[in-house]
FIDRENLUM-304773 format. One record per residue (C-alpha): residue in one letter; x, y, z. Coordinates in steps of 0.05 Angstrom, whole numbers. Example, Ala and Ser with C-alpha at 12.3 -4.5 7.8 and 13.67 -1.06 7.14 Angstrom:
+------+--------+--------+--------+
! type !     c1 !     c2 !     c3 !
+------+--------+--------+--------+
!    A !    246 !    -90 !    156 !
!    S !    273 !    -21 !    143 !
+------+--------+--------+--------+
END
This chain:
+------+--------+--------+--------+
! type !     c1 !     c2 !     c3 !
+------+--------+--------+--------+
!    M !      0 !      0 !      0 !
!    K !     28 !     68 !    -21 !
!    K !     40 !    117 !     36 !
!    I !     19 !    189 !     24 !
!    L !     35 !    245 !     72 !
!    V !    -15 !    302 !     74 !
!    I !     12 !    367 !    105 !
!    E !    -47 !    415 !    113 !
!    D !    -62 !    462 !    170 !
!    D !   -136 !    466 !    152 !
!    E !   -164 !    406 !    189 !
!    P !   -229 !    396 !    148 !
!    I !   -189 !    396 !     83 !
!    R !   -136 !    350 !    113 !
!    M !   -187 !    300 !    139 !
!    S !   -225 !    300 !     74 !
!    I !   -162 !    285 !     34 !
!    L !   -142 !    229 !     83 !
!    E !   -211 !    198 !     78 !
!    L !   -209 !    201 !      2 !
!    L !   -140 !    168 !      2 !
!    M !   -165 !    113 !     48 !
!    I !   -223 !     98 !      1 !
!    E !   -174 !     93 !    -57 !
!    Q !   -132 !     42 !    -19 !
!    Y !    -75 !     89 !      0 !
!    Q !    -45 !     96 !     69 !
!    G !    -57 !    169 !     87 !
!    I !    -14 !    203 !    140 !
!    G !    -34 !    272 !    165 !
!    A !      8 !    330 !    191 !
!    E !    -24 !    394 !    217 !
!    D !     35 !    440 !    203 !
!    G !    101 !    445 !    166 !
!    Y !    144 !    425 !    226 !
!    Q !    106 !    361 !    239 !
!    G !    103 !    346 !    164 !
!    L !    178 !    352 !    158 !
!    E !    191 !    305 !    215 !
!    L !    141 !    254 !    190 !
!    A !    170 !    257 !    120 !
!    K !    239 !    239 !    147 !
!    E !    211 !    185 !    194 !
!    V !    160 !    152 !    149 !
!    Q !    193 !    161 !     80 !
!    P !    125 !    166 !     43 !
!    D !    116 !    150 !    -30 !
!    L !     84 !    218 !    -42 !
!    I !     74 !    284 !     -5 !
!    I !     15 !    331 !    -13 !
!    C !     30 !    398 !     20 !
!    D !     -6 !    464 !     29 !
!    I !     35 !    526 !     15 !
!    M !      3 !    577 !     61 !
!    M !     16 !    552 !    132 !
!    P !     36 !    593 !    193 !
!    G !    108 !    589 !    218 !
!    F !    136 !    539 !    168 !
!    D !    103 !    543 !    100 !
!    G !    103 !    493 !     43 !
!    Y !    162 !    526 !      8 !
!    A !    204 !    517 !     71 !
!    V !    182 !    444 !     78 !
!    L !    201 !    429 !      6 !
!    N !    267 !    465 !     11 !
!    E !    286 !    425 !     73 !
!    L !    266 !    359 !     42 !
!    Q !    309 !    375 !    -19 !
!    Q !    370 !    380 !     26 !
!    E !    362 !    309 !     52 !
!    S !    384 !    250 !      8 !
!    G !    330 !    206 !     37 !
!    T !    273 !    253 !     20 !
!    A !    298 !    293 !    -40 !
!    N !    267 !    246 !    -91 !
!    I !    198 !    239 !    -59 !
!    P !    144 !    264 !   -107 !
!    F !    116 !    330 !    -81 !
!    I !     48 !    362 !    -97 !
!    F !     32 !    432 !    -74 !
!    L !    -38 !    453 !    -53 !
!    T !    -53 !    528 !    -54 !
!    A !   -105 !    582 !    -63 !
!    K !    -53 !    624 !    -99 !
!    T !    -63 !    626 !   -174 !
!    E !     -8 !    674 !   -194 !
!    R !     41 !    645 !   -244 !
!    H !    103 !    667 !   -207 !
!    D !     80 !    628 !   -145 !
!    Q !     74 !    565 !   -187 !
!    R !    141 !    578 !   -219 !
!    M !    173 !    587 !   -151 !
!    G !    146 !    519 !   -128 !
!    M !    170 !    484 !   -191 !
!    E !    239 !    516 !   -184 !
!    L !    244 !    488 !   -114 !
!    G !    230 !    418 !   -140 !
!    A !    154 !    409 !   -135 !
!    D !    125 !    358 !   -184 !
!    D !     55 !    386 !   -189 !
!    Y !     13 !    446 !   -167 !
!    I !    -62 !    441 !   -151 !
!    T !   -102 !    503 !   -137 !
!    K !   -159 !    507 !    -87 !
!    P !   -215 !    493 !    -94 !
!    F !   -202 !    426 !   -129 !
!    T !   -245 !    366 !   -144 !
!    T !   -232 !    295 !   -119 !
!    T !   -219 !    274 !   -190 !
!    E !   -166 !    328 !   -200 !
!    L !   -130 !    307 !   -136 !
!    L !   -133 !    232 !   -150 !
!    E !   -109 !    241 !   -221 !
!    A !    -50 !    282 !   -197 !
!    V !    -34 !    229 !   -144 !
!    K !    -39 !    171 !   -194 !
!    T !      3 !    207 !   -246 !
!    R !     59 !    223 !   -197 !
!    L !     60 !    154 !   -167 !
!    K !     61 !    123 !   -236 !
!    K !    120 !    167 !   -257 !
!    Q !    156 !    152 !   -193 !
!    Q !    147 !     77 !   -204 !
!    Y !    175 !     85 !   -274 !
!    Y !    236 !    123 !   -250 !
!    L !    248 !     71 !   -195 !
!    S !    243 !     15 !   -246 !
!    K !    293 !     51 !   -292 !
!    Y !    339 !     63 !   -233 !
!    K !    338 !    -11 !   -214 !
!    Q !    352 !    -30 !   -286 !
!    E !    411 !     18 !   -288 !
!    Q !    437 !     -9 !   -222 !
!    A !    431 !    -80 !   -247 !
!    Y !    468 !    -60 !   -311 !
!    V !    523 !    -26 !   -271 !
!    Q !    530 !    -88 !   -228 !
!    Q !    534 !   -131 !   -290 !
!    L !    589 !    -86 !   -318 !
!    N !    627 !    -90 !   -252 !
!    D !    622 !   -166 !   -253 !
!    Q !    647 !   -167 !   -325 !
!    V !    706 !   -122 !   -307 !
!    I !    724 !   -167 !   -248 !
!    A !    719 !   -229 !   -293 !
!    L !    762 !   -197 !   -347 !
!    E !    814 !   -177 !   -295 !
!    Q !    817 !   -248 !   -270 !
!    V !    823 !   -275 !   -342 !
!    S !    877 !   -223 !   -357 !
!    H !    916 !   -243 !   -295 !
!    S !    911 !   -317 !   -313 !
!    K !    933 !   -305 !   -385 !
!    E !    991 !   -261 !   -361 !
!    K !   1015 !   -320 !   -319 !
!    Q !   1007 !   -367 !   -378 !
!    L !   1046 !   -321 !   -424 !
!    T !   1102 !   -315 !   -372 !
!    Q !   1107 !   -390 !   -368 !
!    L !   1105 !   -399 !   -443 !
!    S !   1159 !   -346 !   -451 !
!    E !   1203 !   -386 !   -405 !
!    D !   1186 !   -450 !   -443 !
!    L !   1209 !   -418 !   -508 !
!    R !   1280 !   -409 !   -482 !
!    A !   1296 !   -483 !   -475 !
!    P !   1285 !   -505 !   -548 !
!    L !   1320 !   -442 !   -572 !
!    S !   1382 !   -462 !   -534 !
!    T !   1379 !   -532 !   -564 !
!    I !   1369 !   -505 !   -634 !
!    Q !   1428 !   -458 !   -627 !
!    M !   1472 !   -516 !   -603 !
!    A !   1449 !   -561 !   -660 !
!    V !   1463 !   -507 !   -712 !
!    E !   1533 !   -498 !   -684 !
!    L !   1547 !   -573 !   -685 !
!    L !   1519 !   -578 !   -755 !
!    S !   1565 !   -523 !   -780 !
!    M !   1624 !   -557 !   -746 !
!    A !   1610 !   -627 !   -773 !
!    P !   1652 !   -621 !   -836 !
!    S !   1713 !   -606 !   -794 !
!    Y !   1708 !   -672 !   -757 !
!    Q !   1745 !   -707 !   -815 !
!    L !   1694 !   -764 !   -816 !
!    N !   1682 !   -809 !   -875 !
!    P !   1623 !   -787 !   -918 !
!    V !   1575 !   -839 !   -889 !
!    K !   1587 !   -821 !   -816 !
!    L !   1586 !   -747 !   -833 !
!    K !   1518 !   -754 !   -866 !
!    E !   1491 !   -793 !   -806 !
!    K !   1516 !   -739 !   -758 !
!    Q !   1485 !   -684 !   -802 !
!    K !   1419 !   -722 !   -804 !
!    R !   1419 !   -728 !   -728 !
!    Y !   1430 !   -653 !   -720 !
!    L !   1377 !   -638 !   -772 !
!    K !   1328 !   -683 !   -734 !
!    I !   1343 !   -645 !   -670 !
!    L !   1330 !   -580 !   -706 !
!    Q !   1264 !   -606 !   -734 !
!    E !   1240 !   -630 !   -666 !
!    E !   1259 !   -566 !   -630 !
!    C !   1229 !   -521 !   -684 !
!    N !   1164 !   -560 !   -681 !
!    R !   1166 !   -552 !   -606 !
!    E !   1174 !   -477 !   -614 !
!    L !   1115 !   -475 !   -662 !
!    E !   1072 !   -513 !   -612 !
!    I !   1089 !   -463 !   -557 !
!    L !   1072 !   -405 !   -605 !
!    K !   1005 !   -437 !   -618 !
!    Q !    992 !   -438 !   -543 !
!    I !   1010 !   -365 !   -539 !
!    S !    962 !   -350 !   -596 !
!    N !    907 !   -387 !   -559 !
!    T !    914 !   -341 !   -499 !
!    Q !    897 !   -282 !   -545 !
!    P !    833 !   -303 !   -581 !
!    E !    817 !   -233 !   -605 !
!    Q !    879 !   -230 !   -647 !
!    K !    881 !   -273 !   -710 !
!    S !    950 !   -301 !   -725 !
!    P !    971 !   -338 !   -788 !
!    E !    964 !   -413 !   -785 !
!    T !   1030 !   -448 !   -769 !
!    K !   1050 !   -516 !   -795 !
!    P !   1102 !   -565 !   -769 !
!    M !   1171 !   -557 !   -799 !
!    R !   1193 !   -608 !   -849 !
!    W !   1266 !   -617 !   -866 !
!    G !   1285 !   -646 !   -934 !
+------+--------+--------+--------+
END
């Protein structure tokens, strides 16, 4: 049940509005002056406030101004009731943050239509706010997930970088031995066997390097790299 605070110093008008709200299935809460209305607004946190402007001591403008300073009450829909019909009075209320302005005398239909319209708009804004909050939370969750993935991939890349060094050392050694083979003064058959062995080592280590490079490529799915094929030595 929606709670509606009615701040009105004229008791007959206040009681009539509260009775009308009760008939329409709203929970009406009455305040006889601005001071009491301000305290009730902070305490009850109503869904809507209907407030008279002309009240002794603490008028409707002062009530609205105070409510606008509090984060807990600044967004409560606010409807002014007044006998004033001058345009500058209405403009003043709107500049303070009032959502609607109903002049006395008013009909029950006018009042109820204003109440329903403001509550409907407030519900819409609350729904949009919740959607935005859910979207922000979703983005935060995605950022956290991406940070975790990034950290994991960074560790993988570090490990793969270290893995690359071992075959490179073997390749370098095999190349040196291959270049030195002719100086061993071996017969052609043994020389060819030694060269084949070094070439086999080169082939195995190069293929090992390519496999590690594939793993590095797999840690970066957004970047397309050219397809690599195993080395073949003739």
